[in-house]
Backbone as XML, in Angstrom:
<?xml version="1.0"?>
<chain id="A" units="angstrom">
  <residue number="1" name="MET">
    <atom name="N" x="3.587" y="-40.688" z="14.225"/>
    <atom name="CA" x="4.061" y="-40.135" z="15.481"/>
    <atom name="C" x="4.712" y="-41.258" z="16.291"/>
  </residue>
  <residue number="2" name="LYS">
    <atom name="N" x="5.824" y="-40.922" z="16.927"/>
    <atom name="CA" x="6.513" y="-41.909" z="17.748"/>
    <atom name="C" x="5.643" y="-42.313" z="18.928"/>
  </residue>
  <residue number="3" name="ARG">
    <atom name="N" x="5.711" y="-43.583" z="19.284"/>
    <atom name="CA" x="4.917" y="-44.076" z="20.408"/>
    <atom name="C" x="5.525" y="-43.692" z="21.746"/>
  </residue>
  <residue number="4" name="ASN">
    <atom name="N" x="6.778" y="-43.276" z="21.753"/>
    <atom name="CA" x="7.414" y="-42.853" z="22.993"/>
    <atom name="C" x="7.909" y="-41.427" z="22.825"/>
  </residue>
  <residue number="5" name="SER">
    <atom name="N" x="6.985" y="-40.489" z="22.896"/>
    <atom name="CA" x="7.366" y="-39.089" z="22.762"/>
    <atom name="C" x="6.533" y="-38.248" z="23.731"/>
  </residue>
  <residue number="6" name="LEU">
    <atom name="N" x="7.073" y="-37.120" z="24.073"/>
    <atom name="CA" x="6.405" y="-36.205" z="24.996"/>
    <atom name="C" x="5.067" y="-35.720" z="24.422"/>
  </residue>
  <residue number="7" name="ILE">
    <atom name="N" x="5.054" y="-35.411" z="23.133"/>
    <atom name="CA" x="3.822" y="-34.916" z="22.489"/>
    <atom name="C" x="2.725" y="-35.979" z="22.531"/>
  </residue>
  <residue number="8" name="PHE">
    <atom name="N" x="3.094" y="-37.222" z="22.246"/>
    <atom name="CA" x="2.121" y="-38.318" z="22.307"/>
    <atom name="C" x="1.564" y="-38.451" z="23.727"/>
  </residue>
  <residue number="9" name="GLY">
    <atom name="N" x="2.419" y="-38.323" z="24.728"/>
    <atom name="CA" x="1.975" y="-38.389" z="26.116"/>
    <atom name="C" x="1.024" y="-37.261" z="26.466"/>
  </residue>
  <residue number="10" name="ILE">
    <atom name="N" x="1.309" y="-36.078" z="25.979"/>
    <atom name="CA" x="0.422" y="-34.938" z="26.231"/>
    <atom name="C" x="-0.936" y="-35.166" z="25.576"/>
  </residue>
  <residue number="11" name="ILE">
    <atom name="N" x="-0.931" y="-35.682" z="24.363"/>
    <atom name="CA" x="-2.198" y="-35.920" z="23.657"/>
    <atom name="C" x="-3.048" y="-36.947" z="24.391"/>
  </residue>
  <residue number="12" name="ILE">
    <atom name="N" x="-2.457" y="-38.089" z="24.733"/>
    <atom name="CA" x="-3.274" y="-39.101" z="25.424"/>
    <atom name="C" x="-3.566" y="-38.676" z="26.864"/>
  </residue>
  <residue number="13" name="GLY">
    <atom name="N" x="-2.710" y="-37.835" z="27.436"/>
    <atom name="CA" x="-2.986" y="-37.284" z="28.754"/>
    <atom name="C" x="-4.165" y="-36.334" z="28.747"/>
  </residue>
  <residue number="14" name="LEU">
    <atom name="N" x="-4.437" y="-35.703" z="27.627"/>
    <atom name="CA" x="-5.604" y="-34.831" z="27.489"/>
    <atom name="C" x="-6.876" y="-35.630" z="27.208"/>
  </residue>
  <residue number="15" name="ILE">
    <atom name="N" x="-6.742" y="-36.718" z="26.468"/>
    <atom name="CA" x="-7.906" y="-37.523" z="26.079"/>
    <atom name="C" x="-8.406" y="-38.404" z="27.221"/>
  </residue>
  <residue number="16" name="ALA">
    <atom name="N" x="-7.498" y="-39.018" z="27.972"/>
    <atom name="CA" x="-7.889" y="-39.968" z="29.024"/>
    <atom name="C" x="-8.809" y="-39.361" z="30.087"/>
  </residue>
  <residue number="17" name="PRO">
    <atom name="N" x="-8.533" y="-38.158" z="30.593"/>
    <atom name="CA" x="-9.462" y="-37.599" z="31.584"/>
    <atom name="C" x="-10.863" y="-37.353" z="31.029"/>
  </residue>
  <residue number="18" name="MET">
    <atom name="N" x="-10.942" y="-37.007" z="29.766"/>
    <atom name="CA" x="-12.265" y="-36.825" z="29.161"/>
    <atom name="C" x="-13.019" y="-38.148" z="29.141"/>
  </residue>
  <residue number="19" name="LEU">
    <atom name="N" x="-12.312" y="-39.226" z="28.847"/>
    <atom name="CA" x="-12.946" y="-40.542" z="28.878"/>
    <atom name="C" x="-13.320" y="-40.932" z="30.307"/>
  </residue>
  <residue number="20" name="GLY">
    <atom name="N" x="-12.494" y="-40.554" z="31.277"/>
    <atom name="CA" x="-12.828" y="-40.802" z="32.671"/>
    <atom name="C" x="-14.077" y="-40.055" z="33.092"/>
  </residue>
  <residue number="21" name="MET">
    <atom name="N" x="-14.199" y="-38.807" z="32.644"/>
    <atom name="CA" x="-15.395" y="-38.014" z="32.944"/>
    <atom name="C" x="-16.632" y="-38.618" z="32.285"/>
  </residue>
  <residue number="22" name="LEU">
    <atom name="N" x="-16.456" y="-39.081" z="31.066"/>
    <atom name="CA" x="-17.566" y="-39.713" z="30.362"/>
    <atom name="C" x="-17.985" y="-41.003" z="31.068"/>
  </residue>
  <residue number="23" name="GLY">
    <atom name="N" x="-17.009" y="-41.757" z="31.563"/>
    <atom name="CA" x="-17.307" y="-42.962" z="32.337"/>
    <atom name="C" x="-18.088" y="-42.639" z="33.602"/>
  </residue>
  <residue number="24" name="TYR">
    <atom name="N" x="-17.714" y="-41.545" z="34.268"/>
    <atom name="CA" x="-18.437" y="-41.116" z="35.472"/>
    <atom name="C" x="-19.873" y="-40.735" z="35.126"/>
  </residue>
  <residue number="25" name="TYR">
    <atom name="N" x="-20.042" y="-40.066" z="34.009"/>
    <atom name="CA" x="-21.395" y="-39.709" z="33.561"/>
    <atom name="C" x="-22.246" y="-40.961" z="33.362"/>
  </residue>
  <residue number="26" name="PHE">
    <atom name="N" x="-21.703" y="-41.957" z="32.659"/>
    <atom name="CA" x="-22.478" y="-43.174" z="32.410"/>
    <atom name="C" x="-22.713" y="-43.971" z="33.688"/>
  </residue>
  <residue number="27" name="TRP">
    <atom name="N" x="-21.777" y="-43.913" z="34.632"/>
    <atom name="CA" x="-21.915" y="-44.665" z="35.872"/>
    <atom name="C" x="-22.955" y="-44.044" z="36.792"/>
  </residue>
  <residue number="28" name="LYS">
    <atom name="N" x="-22.963" y="-42.729" z="36.903"/>
    <atom name="CA" x="-23.810" y="-42.074" z="37.884"/>
    <atom name="C" x="-25.059" y="-41.381" z="37.323"/>
  </residue>
  <residue number="29" name="PHE">
    <atom name="N" x="-25.015" y="-40.864" z="36.106"/>
    <atom name="CA" x="-26.050" y="-39.948" z="35.644"/>
    <atom name="C" x="-26.804" y="-40.399" z="34.392"/>
  </residue>
  <residue number="30" name="TYR">
    <atom name="N" x="-26.307" y="-41.388" z="33.680"/>
    <atom name="CA" x="-26.777" y="-41.644" z="32.318"/>
    <atom name="C" x="-28.282" y="-41.803" z="32.138"/>
  </residue>
  <residue number="31" name="PRO">
    <atom name="N" x="-28.954" y="-42.707" z="32.783"/>
    <atom name="CA" x="-30.363" y="-42.844" z="32.392"/>
    <atom name="C" x="-31.206" y="-41.633" z="32.783"/>
  </residue>
  <residue number="32" name="THR">
    <atom name="N" x="-30.835" y="-40.952" z="33.825"/>
    <atom name="CA" x="-31.669" y="-39.879" z="34.355"/>
    <atom name="C" x="-31.410" y="-38.532" z="33.696"/>
  </residue>
  <residue number="33" name="TYR">
    <atom name="N" x="-30.145" y="-38.192" z="33.482"/>
    <atom name="CA" x="-29.778" y="-36.866" z="32.987"/>
    <atom name="C" x="-29.121" y="-36.940" z="31.610"/>
  </residue>
  <residue number="34" name="SER">
    <atom name="N" x="-29.371" y="-35.932" z="30.798"/>
    <atom name="CA" x="-28.692" y="-35.842" z="29.506"/>
    <atom name="C" x="-27.277" y="-35.323" z="29.748"/>
  </residue>
  <residue number="35" name="LEU">
    <atom name="N" x="-26.459" y="-35.387" z="28.725"/>
    <atom name="CA" x="-25.084" y="-34.909" z="28.842"/>
    <atom name="C" x="-25.052" y="-33.404" z="29.124"/>
  </residue>
  <residue number="36" name="GLY">
    <atom name="N" x="-25.955" y="-32.643" z="28.543"/>
    <atom name="CA" x="-26.045" y="-31.206" z="28.803"/>
    <atom name="C" x="-26.416" y="-30.908" z="30.252"/>
  </residue>
  <residue number="37" name="ASP">
    <atom name="N" x="-27.384" y="-31.680" z="30.778"/>
    <atom name="CA" x="-27.756" y="-31.514" z="32.190"/>
    <atom name="C" x="-26.570" y="-31.851" z="33.094"/>
  </residue>
  <residue number="38" name="PHE">
    <atom name="N" x="-25.847" y="-32.877" z="32.727"/>
    <atom name="CA" x="-24.669" y="-33.295" z="33.489"/>
    <atom name="C" x="-23.636" y="-32.176" z="33.545"/>
  </residue>
  <residue number="39" name="LEU">
    <atom name="N" x="-23.401" y="-31.521" z="32.425"/>
    <atom name="CA" x="-22.437" y="-30.421" z="32.399"/>
    <atom name="C" x="-22.904" y="-29.248" z="33.266"/>
  </residue>
  <residue number="40" name="ASN">
    <atom name="N" x="-24.200" y="-28.975" z="33.267"/>
    <atom name="CA" x="-24.735" y="-27.916" z="34.135"/>
    <atom name="C" x="-24.595" y="-28.277" z="35.614"/>
  </residue>
  <residue number="41" name="ILE">
    <atom name="N" x="-24.812" y="-29.541" z="35.941"/>
    <atom name="CA" x="-24.676" y="-29.994" z="37.333"/>
    <atom name="C" x="-23.227" y="-29.868" z="37.791"/>
  </residue>
  <residue number="42" name="ILE">
    <atom name="N" x="-22.287" y="-30.199" z="36.914"/>
    <atom name="CA" x="-20.866" y="-30.098" z="37.254"/>
    <atom name="C" x="-20.517" y="-28.671" z="37.663"/>
  </residue>
  <residue number="43" name="LEU">
    <atom name="N" x="-21.010" y="-27.711" z="36.930"/>
    <atom name="CA" x="-20.680" y="-26.319" z="37.205"/>
    <atom name="C" x="-21.340" y="-25.778" z="38.471"/>
  </residue>
  <residue number="44" name="SER">
    <atom name="N" x="-22.420" y="-26.402" z="38.909"/>
    <atom name="CA" x="-23.132" y="-25.876" z="40.062"/>
    <atom name="C" x="-22.851" y="-26.625" z="41.365"/>
  </residue>
  <residue number="45" name="GLU">
    <atom name="N" x="-22.304" y="-27.827" z="41.313"/>
    <atom name="CA" x="-22.109" y="-28.637" z="42.513"/>
    <atom name="C" x="-20.621" y="-28.924" z="42.736"/>
  </residue>
  <residue number="46" name="LYS">
    <atom name="N" x="-20.075" y="-28.399" z="43.829"/>
    <atom name="CA" x="-18.664" y="-28.623" z="44.146"/>
    <atom name="C" x="-18.354" y="-30.095" z="44.417"/>
  </residue>
  <residue number="47" name="ALA">
    <atom name="N" x="-19.244" y="-30.786" z="45.101"/>
    <atom name="CA" x="-18.996" y="-32.191" z="45.457"/>
    <atom name="C" x="-18.864" y="-33.058" z="44.206"/>
  </residue>
  <residue number="48" name="ILE">
    <atom name="N" x="-19.685" y="-32.802" z="43.231"/>
    <atom name="CA" x="-19.617" y="-33.579" z="41.992"/>
    <atom name="C" x="-18.352" y="-33.235" z="41.224"/>
  </residue>
  <residue number="49" name="LEU">
    <atom name="N" x="-17.953" y="-31.984" z="41.277"/>
    <atom name="CA" x="-16.714" y="-31.572" z="40.622"/>
    <atom name="C" x="-15.519" y="-32.309" z="41.221"/>
  </residue>
  <residue number="50" name="SER">
    <atom name="N" x="-15.513" y="-32.500" z="42.524"/>
    <atom name="CA" x="-14.432" y="-33.238" z="43.179"/>
    <atom name="C" x="-14.419" y="-34.696" z="42.733"/>
  </residue>
  <residue number="51" name="ALA">
    <atom name="N" x="-15.575" y="-35.320" z="42.731"/>
    <atom name="CA" x="-15.649" y="-36.720" z="42.303"/>
    <atom name="C" x="-15.254" y="-36.865" z="40.844"/>
  </residue>
  <residue number="52" name="LEU">
    <atom name="N" x="-15.683" y="-35.941" z="40.037"/>
    <atom name="CA" x="-15.370" y="-35.981" z="38.610"/>
    <atom name="C" x="-13.881" y="-35.808" z="38.366"/>
  </residue>
  <residue number="53" name="SER">
    <atom name="N" x="-13.262" y="-34.898" z="39.074"/>
    <atom name="CA" x="-11.823" y="-34.705" z="38.897"/>
    <atom name="C" x="-11.051" y="-35.928" z="39.362"/>
  </residue>
  <residue number="54" name="THR">
    <atom name="N" x="-11.559" y="-36.627" z="40.362"/>
    <atom name="CA" x="-10.925" y="-37.863" z="40.806"/>
    <atom name="C" x="-10.955" y="-38.904" z="39.693"/>
  </residue>
  <residue number="55" name="PHE">
    <atom name="N" x="-12.082" y="-39.063" z="39.035"/>
    <atom name="CA" x="-12.179" y="-40.016" z="37.926"/>
    <atom name="C" x="-11.261" y="-39.618" z="36.775"/>
  </residue>
  <residue number="56" name="ALA">
    <atom name="N" x="-11.199" y="-38.333" z="36.486"/>
    <atom name="CA" x="-10.350" y="-37.856" z="35.393"/>
    <atom name="C" x="-8.881" y="-38.123" z="35.697"/>
  </residue>
  <residue number="57" name="LEU">
    <atom name="N" x="-8.459" y="-37.832" z="36.907"/>
    <atom name="CA" x="-7.066" y="-38.065" z="37.269"/>
    <atom name="C" x="-6.751" y="-39.549" z="37.381"/>
  </residue>
  <residue number="58" name="PHE">
    <atom name="N" x="-7.720" y="-40.348" z="37.805"/>
    <atom name="CA" x="-7.511" y="-41.792" z="37.889"/>
    <atom name="C" x="-7.236" y="-42.388" z="36.509"/>
  </residue>
  <residue number="59" name="ALA">
    <atom name="N" x="-7.916" y="-41.886" z="35.498"/>
    <atom name="CA" x="-7.666" y="-42.352" z="34.125"/>
    <atom name="C" x="-6.223" y="-42.069" z="33.723"/>
  </residue>
  <residue number="60" name="ASN">
    <atom name="N" x="-5.703" y="-40.904" z="34.088"/>
    <atom name="CA" x="-4.312" y="-40.584" z="33.777"/>
    <atom name="C" x="-3.339" y="-41.424" z="34.602"/>
  </residue>
  <residue number="61" name="VAL">
    <atom name="N" x="-3.688" y="-41.727" z="35.839"/>
    <atom name="CA" x="-2.810" y="-42.552" z="36.676"/>
    <atom name="C" x="-2.686" y="-43.956" z="36.092"/>
  </residue>
  <residue number="62" name="ILE">
    <atom name="N" x="-3.774" y="-44.489" z="35.597"/>
    <atom name="CA" x="-3.727" y="-45.812" z="34.970"/>
    <atom name="C" x="-2.788" y="-45.784" z="33.768"/>
  </residue>
  <residue number="63" name="LEU">
    <atom name="N" x="-2.953" y="-44.798" z="32.898"/>
    <atom name="CA" x="-2.072" y="-44.678" z="31.736"/>
    <atom name="C" x="-0.624" y="-44.442" z="32.134"/>
  </residue>
  <residue number="64" name="LEU">
    <atom name="N" x="-0.408" y="-43.600" z="33.126"/>
    <atom name="CA" x="0.941" y="-43.313" z="33.595"/>
    <atom name="C" x="1.620" y="-44.590" z="34.083"/>
  </residue>
  <residue number="65" name="THR">
    <atom name="N" x="0.897" y="-45.397" z="34.836"/>
    <atom name="CA" x="1.449" y="-46.659" z="35.329"/>
    <atom name="C" x="1.806" y="-47.594" z="34.182"/>
  </residue>
  <residue number="66" name="ILE">
    <atom name="N" x="0.936" y="-47.701" z="33.213"/>
    <atom name="CA" x="1.197" y="-48.573" z="32.060"/>
    <atom name="C" x="2.443" y="-48.116" z="31.315"/>
  </residue>
  <residue number="67" name="TYR">
    <atom name="N" x="2.548" y="-46.835" z="31.043"/>
    <atom name="CA" x="3.691" y="-46.335" z="30.276"/>
    <atom name="C" x="4.991" y="-46.363" z="31.069"/>
  </residue>
  <residue number="68" name="LEU">
    <atom name="N" x="4.930" y="-46.203" z="32.371"/>
    <atom name="CA" x="6.144" y="-46.334" z="33.175"/>
    <atom name="C" x="6.607" y="-47.786" z="33.245"/>
  </residue>
  <residue number="69" name="ASN">
    <atom name="N" x="5.653" y="-48.698" z="33.390"/>
    <atom name="CA" x="6.010" y="-50.120" z="33.480"/>
    <atom name="C" x="6.543" y="-50.677" z="32.170"/>
  </residue>
  <residue number="70" name="THR">
    <atom name="N" x="6.148" y="-50.083" z="31.045"/>
    <atom name="CA" x="6.662" y="-50.533" z="29.749"/>
    <atom name="C" x="7.874" y="-49.708" z="29.314"/>
  </residue>
  <residue number="71" name="ARG">
    <atom name="N" x="8.378" y="-48.897" z="30.215"/>
    <atom name="CA" x="9.595" y="-48.095" z="30.026"/>
    <atom name="C" x="9.510" y="-47.118" z="28.844"/>
  </residue>
  <residue number="72" name="ARG">
    <atom name="N" x="8.340" y="-46.572" z="28.646"/>
    <atom name="CA" x="8.172" y="-45.504" z="27.658"/>
    <atom name="C" x="8.111" y="-44.189" z="28.436"/>
  </residue>
  <residue number="73" name="ASP">
    <atom name="N" x="9.286" y="-43.793" z="28.886"/>
    <atom name="CA" x="9.390" y="-42.689" z="29.839"/>
    <atom name="C" x="9.019" y="-41.335" z="29.254"/>
  </residue>
  <residue number="74" name="ASP">
    <atom name="N" x="9.312" y="-41.090" z="27.994"/>
    <atom name="CA" x="8.966" y="-39.793" z="27.406"/>
    <atom name="C" x="7.453" y="-39.609" z="27.341"/>
  </residue>
  <residue number="75" name="THR">
    <atom name="N" x="6.742" y="-40.660" z="26.969"/>
    <atom name="CA" x="5.282" y="-40.595" z="26.941"/>
    <atom name="C" x="4.741" y="-40.415" z="28.355"/>
  </residue>
  <residue number="76" name="ALA">
    <atom name="N" x="5.335" y="-41.123" z="29.310"/>
    <atom name="CA" x="4.906" y="-41.011" z="30.705"/>
    <atom name="C" x="5.109" y="-39.585" z="31.218"/>
  </residue>
  <residue number="77" name="LYS">
    <atom name="N" x="6.172" y="-38.916" z="30.790"/>
    <atom name="CA" x="6.395" y="-37.526" z="31.200"/>
    <atom name="C" x="5.258" y="-36.629" z="30.711"/>
  </residue>
  <residue number="78" name="GLY">
    <atom name="N" x="4.833" y="-36.819" z="29.473"/>
    <atom name="CA" x="3.724" y="-36.023" z="28.934"/>
    <atom name="C" x="2.437" y="-36.257" z="29.697"/>
  </residue>
  <residue number="79" name="ILE">
    <atom name="N" x="2.162" y="-37.520" z="30.029"/>
    <atom name="CA" x="0.956" y="-37.844" z="30.800"/>
    <atom name="C" x="1.037" y="-37.203" z="32.180"/>
  </residue>
  <residue number="80" name="PHE">
    <atom name="N" x="2.218" y="-37.265" z="32.802"/>
    <atom name="CA" x="2.398" y="-36.692" z="34.133"/>
    <atom name="C" x="2.204" y="-35.174" z="34.118"/>
  </residue>
  <residue number="81" name="ILE">
    <atom name="N" x="2.726" y="-34.514" z="33.107"/>
    <atom name="CA" x="2.568" y="-33.054" z="32.995"/>
    <atom name="C" x="1.091" y="-32.687" z="32.935"/>
  </residue>
  <residue number="82" name="ILE">
    <atom name="N" x="0.346" y="-33.380" z="32.091"/>
    <atom name="CA" x="-1.085" y="-33.085" z="31.957"/>
    <atom name="C" x="-1.837" y="-33.448" z="33.234"/>
  </residue>
  <residue number="83" name="ALA">
    <atom name="N" x="-1.445" y="-34.525" z="33.895"/>
    <atom name="CA" x="-2.092" y="-34.890" z="35.163"/>
    <atom name="C" x="-1.880" y="-33.791" z="36.199"/>
  </residue>
  <residue number="84" name="CYS">
    <atom name="N" x="-0.692" y="-33.212" z="36.227"/>
    <atom name="CA" x="-0.429" y="-32.099" z="37.155"/>
    <atom name="C" x="-1.279" y="-30.883" z="36.810"/>
  </residue>
  <residue number="85" name="VAL">
    <atom name="N" x="-1.414" y="-30.595" z="35.529"/>
    <atom name="CA" x="-2.248" y="-29.463" z="35.104"/>
    <atom name="C" x="-3.702" y="-29.693" z="35.511"/>
  </residue>
  <residue number="86" name="TYR">
    <atom name="N" x="-4.217" y="-30.908" z="35.281"/>
    <atom name="CA" x="-5.587" y="-31.227" z="35.682"/>
    <atom name="C" x="-5.756" y="-31.113" z="37.193"/>
  </residue>
  <residue number="87" name="ALA">
    <atom name="N" x="-4.783" y="-31.600" z="37.962"/>
    <atom name="CA" x="-4.880" y="-31.549" z="39.419"/>
    <atom name="C" x="-4.909" y="-30.100" z="39.916"/>
  </residue>
  <residue number="88" name="ILE">
    <atom name="N" x="-4.047" y="-29.275" z="39.369"/>
    <atom name="CA" x="-4.025" y="-27.859" z="39.761"/>
    <atom name="C" x="-5.333" y="-27.175" z="39.378"/>
  </residue>
  <residue number="89" name="ALA">
    <atom name="N" x="-5.824" y="-27.471" z="38.183"/>
    <atom name="CA" x="-7.096" y="-26.876" z="37.747"/>
    <atom name="C" x="-8.238" y="-27.314" z="38.645"/>
  </residue>
  <residue number="90" name="ALA">
    <atom name="N" x="-8.254" y="-28.584" z="39.048"/>
    <atom name="CA" x="-9.314" y="-29.080" z="39.926"/>
    <atom name="C" x="-9.265" y="-28.385" z="41.284"/>
  </residue>
  <residue number="91" name="ILE">
    <atom name="N" x="-8.063" y="-28.182" z="41.806"/>
    <atom name="CA" x="-7.920" y="-27.504" z="43.099"/>
    <atom name="C" x="-8.380" y="-26.050" z="42.997"/>
  </residue>
  <residue number="92" name="VAL">
    <atom name="N" x="-7.973" y="-25.384" z="41.939"/>
    <atom name="CA" x="-8.356" y="-23.976" z="41.747"/>
    <atom name="C" x="-9.885" y="-23.870" z="41.590"/>
  </residue>
  <residue number="93" name="LEU">
    <atom name="N" x="-10.470" y="-24.751" z="40.790"/>
    <atom name="CA" x="-11.913" y="-24.705" z="40.607"/>
    <atom name="C" x="-12.649" y="-24.976" z="41.908"/>
  </residue>
  <residue number="94" name="LYS">
    <atom name="N" x="-12.146" y="-25.914" z="42.690"/>
    <atom name="CA" x="-12.813" y="-26.234" z="43.954"/>
    <atom name="C" x="-12.722" y="-25.062" z="44.934"/>
  </residue>
  <residue number="95" name="LEU">
    <atom name="N" x="-11.612" y="-24.364" z="44.922"/>
    <atom name="CA" x="-11.438" y="-23.243" z="45.864"/>
    <atom name="C" x="-12.224" y="-22.007" z="45.459"/>
  </residue>
  <residue number="96" name="PHE">
    <atom name="N" x="-12.357" y="-21.755" z="44.164"/>
    <atom name="CA" x="-12.919" y="-20.482" z="43.720"/>
    <atom name="C" x="-14.306" y="-20.576" z="43.102"/>
  </residue>
  <residue number="97" name="ILE">
    <atom name="N" x="-14.864" y="-21.750" z="43.004"/>
    <atom name="CA" x="-16.243" y="-21.861" z="42.469"/>
    <atom name="C" x="-17.179" y="-22.142" z="43.604"/>
  </residue>
</chain>
């Protein structure tokens, strides 16, 4: 797969927020709660959902900055598209949950 392609950007744009969420789990919840408990807490607490979405989007912003600075614009477009989808989903979840 080309290193500068829209599809590659979409793929890493989907993976990075998951790693950001996992980082948030290890930072805030790891010794006390299991991963399953963490997922249940996410669904029941709006405040945690907001913090979690911030970490997820921050992971994409870091990648977006790296790919823009190295002039791999097609990959950056894919990351940006997924970041927008995550942001919209976070807003919708916060409003309706």
